[in-house]
C-alpha positions as CSV (number, residue, x, y, z in Angstrom):
1,M,0.0,0.0,0.0
2,L,2.8,2.4,0.9
3,G,5.0,1.5,-2.0
4,V,2.3,1.3,-4.8
5,G,-1.2,2.3,-3.7
6,L,-0.6,5.7,-2.0
7,P,2.0,7.0,-4.6
8,L,-0.2,6.1,-7.6
9,W,-3.3,7.5,-5.9
10,L,-1.6,10.7,-5.1
11,V,-0.4,11.2,-8.7
12,E,-3.6,10.1,-10.5
13,H,-6.4,11.1,-8.1
14,T,-5.4,14.0,-6.0
15,T,-4.0,17.5,-6.3
16,A,-1.3,16.9,-3.7
17,P,2.3,17.7,-4.9
18,H,4.1,14.8,-6.5
19,A,7.2,15.7,-4.3
20,L,5.3,14.2,-1.4
21,V,5.7,10.6,-2.7
22,P,9.1,10.0,-1.1
23,A,7.8,11.3,2.2
24,F,5.7,8.1,2.5
25,L,8.8,5.9,2.6
26,V,10.7,8.3,4.9
27,L,7.7,8.5,7.3
28,N,7.4,4.7,7.3
29,T,11.1,4.2,8.0
30,V,11.2,6.7,10.9
31,L,8.0,5.3,12.5
32,V,9.3,1.7,12.2
33,V,12.5,2.6,13.9
34,L,10.7,4.5,16.7
35,L,7.7,2.2,17.3
36,Q,8.7,-1.3,16.4
37,L,10.1,-2.3,19.8
38,R,7.3,-0.6,21.7
39,L,4.6,-2.2,19.7
40,S,6.2,-5.6,19.8
41,T,6.3,-5.6,23.6
42,R,2.6,-4.7,23.7
43,A,1.8,-7.7,21.5
44,A,3.9,-10.2,23.5
45,G,2.0,-13.4,24.2
46,P,-0.7,-15.0,22.1
47,Q,-3.7,-13.3,23.8
48,R,-2.3,-9.8,23.2
49,A,-1.1,-10.7,19.7
50,A,-4.7,-11.7,18.8
51,G,-5.9,-8.3,20.1
52,A,-3.1,-6.6,18.0
53,V,-4.5,-8.4,14.9
54,A,-7.9,-6.7,15.4
55,L,-6.2,-3.3,16.1
56,A,-4.2,-3.7,12.9
57,G,-7.4,-4.3,10.9
58,L,-9.1,-1.3,12.4
59,A,-6.0,0.9,11.7
60,M,-6.0,-0.3,8.1
61,F,-9.6,0.6,7.7
62,T,-8.8,4.1,9.1
63,G,-6.0,4.5,6.7
64,C,-8.1,3.4,3.7
65,A,-10.9,5.9,4.8
66,L,-8.3,8.7,5.0
67,V,-7.2,7.9,1.5
68,A,-10.8,8.0,0.2
69,L,-11.5,11.3,2.0
70,G,-8.4,12.9,0.7
71,T,-9.6,12.9,-2.9
72,G,-12.2,15.6,-2.9
73,G,-10.3,18.5,-1.3
74,G,-7.4,20.7,-2.4
75,A,-3.7,20.1,-2.3
76,W,-3.3,20.8,1.4
77,S,-6.1,18.6,2.6
78,A,-5.1,15.8,0.2
79,S,-1.5,16.0,1.5
80,A,-2.6,15.9,5.1
81,A,-5.0,13.0,4.5
82,L,-2.4,10.9,2.7
83,L,0.4,11.6,5.3
84,A,-2.1,10.6,8.0
85,A,-3.0,7.5,6.0
86,A,0.7,6.6,5.7
87,T,1.1,7.0,9.4
88,V,-1.9,4.8,10.3
89,V,-1.0,2.2,7.7
90,T,2.5,2.0,9.1
91,A,1.1,1.4,12.6
92,A,-1.1,-1.3,11.1
93,E,1.8,-2.9,9.4
94,L,3.8,-3.0,12.6
95,M,1.0,-4.6,14.6
96,R,0.3,-7.1,11.9
97,S,3.9,-8.2,11.4
98,V,4.5,-8.6,15.2
99,S,1.3,-10.4,15.9
100,S,1.4,-12.7,12.9
101,W,4.7,-14.3,13.9
102,E,3.7,-14.6,17.5
103,L,0.5,-16.3,16.6
104,A,2.1,-18.5,13.9
105,V,4.5,-19.9,16.6
106,S,1.9,-20.1,19.4
107,L,-0.9,-21.7,17.5
108,A,1.2,-24.3,15.6
109,P,1.1,-27.9,16.9
110,D,4.6,-28.9,18.1
111,R,4.8,-31.6,15.5
112,S,4.2,-29.3,12.5
113,R,5.6,-26.0,13.7
114,A,7.9,-25.8,10.7
115,S,5.0,-26.3,8.2
116,Y,2.9,-23.7,9.9
117,L,5.8,-21.2,9.8
118,G,6.4,-22.0,6.2
119,V,2.8,-21.3,5.3
120,A,3.0,-18.0,7.3
121,G,6.0,-17.0,5.3
122,M,4.4,-18.1,2.0
123,S,1.3,-16.0,2.7
124,Q,3.5,-12.9,3.0
125,S,5.0,-13.6,-0.3
126,I,1.6,-14.0,-1.9
127,Q,0.5,-10.7,-0.4
128,K,3.5,-9.0,-1.8
129,S,2.9,-10.4,-5.3
130,A,-0.9,-10.1,-5.4
131,G,-1.3,-6.9,-3.4
132,P,-0.1,-4.5,-6.2
133,L,-2.4,-6.2,-8.7
134,L,-5.4,-5.9,-6.3
135,L,-4.7,-2.3,-5.6
136,T,-4.2,-1.2,-9.2
137,G,-6.7,-3.5,-10.8
138,A,-9.6,-3.3,-8.4
139,V,-9.3,-0.8,-5.6
140,M,-8.0,2.2,-7.5
141,T,-10.3,1.5,-10.4
142,A,-13.3,1.7,-8.1
143,G,-12.2,5.1,-6.7
144,P,-12.8,6.1,-3.1
145,A,-15.4,3.3,-2.7
146,G,-12.7,0.8,-3.6
147,W,-10.5,2.0,-0.7
148,L,-13.5,1.9,1.7
149,A,-14.3,-1.7,0.5
150,L,-10.6,-2.7,1.0
151,G,-10.5,-1.2,4.5
152,T,-13.8,-2.9,5.4
153,A,-12.6,-6.3,4.1
154,V,-9.3,-6.1,6.0
155,A,-11.0,-5.0,9.2
156,G,-13.6,-7.7,8.9
157,L,-11.0,-10.4,8.2
158,S,-8.9,-9.2,11.1
159,L,-11.7,-9.4,13.5
160,L,-12.5,-12.9,12.2
161,Q,-8.9,-13.9,12.6
162,R,-8.9,-12.6,16.2
163,R,-11.9,-14.6,17.1
164,S,-10.5,-17.8,15.5
165,C,-7.2,-17.3,17.3
166,L,-8.9,-16.9,20.7
167,R,-11.0,-19.9,20.0
168,R,-7.9,-22.0,19.2
169,L,-6.0,-20.7,22.3
170,A,-9.0,-21.7,24.4
171,A,-9.0,-25.1,22.9
172,M,-5.3,-25.5,23.6
173,R,-5.5,-24.4,27.3
174,P,-6.5,-27.8,28.7
175,A,-3.4,-29.3,27.2
176,D,-1.3,-27.0,29.5
177,G,-3.0,-28.2,32.7
178,P,-2.5,-31.4,34.8
179,A,-4.7,-33.4,32.4
180,A,-2.0,-33.1,29.8
181,A,0.1,-35.8,31.4
182,A,-2.7,-38.3,31.0
183,A,-3.5,-37.3,27.5
184,P,-2.1,-39.3,24.6
185,C,0.6,-37.8,22.5
186,G,-1.7,-37.2,19.5
187,A,-4.4,-35.5,21.6
188,A,-3.7,-32.1,20.0
189,D,-4.2,-33.7,16.6
190,S,-7.6,-35.0,17.5
191,L,-9.1,-31.5,17.7
192,P,-11.7,-30.7,15.1
193,A,-10.2,-29.0,12.0
194,T,-12.0,-25.7,12.9
195,A,-10.3,-25.7,16.3
196,R,-6.9,-26.4,14.7
197,H,-6.9,-23.3,12.4
């Protein structure tokens, strides 16, 4: 979004100065340096990481809404809206990256942890390859409504992921208690498929 979506949107759909495009990357870099450690400590542990997933989705919705709102005004309002969007999207990116790895490790069964982490890494590669096509081919073509639809979809999926993660964590809790010693080794694998994902 920061590398493709915001720059193209600025150039093609707003009156903001084109010289603002490099500011998105600079802002992103500075915020990552300043906030990454702080946000990672707030998402420590699977319960807090699941909450960070939901916050990331809501932050992404806010960023998309700012992009959509920045279209109708003049150069100053468009610039302010896009810079605010870049800030919020960076925060969403940080929360998402920290929480996704925490959850990938915490929710994976011990026997297939490497497979789970491999799928988590592959999903990021798919996002990087399909994301620009989605932004340019669908979101930007639809105009401001496309940004709102994207933000709504990301927020909805994030809330759904949070709910699924909390359900999975609740299903894993009994395995940590005294009954775990009596449970057979494959007990975690006997959970229903919906509880395992």
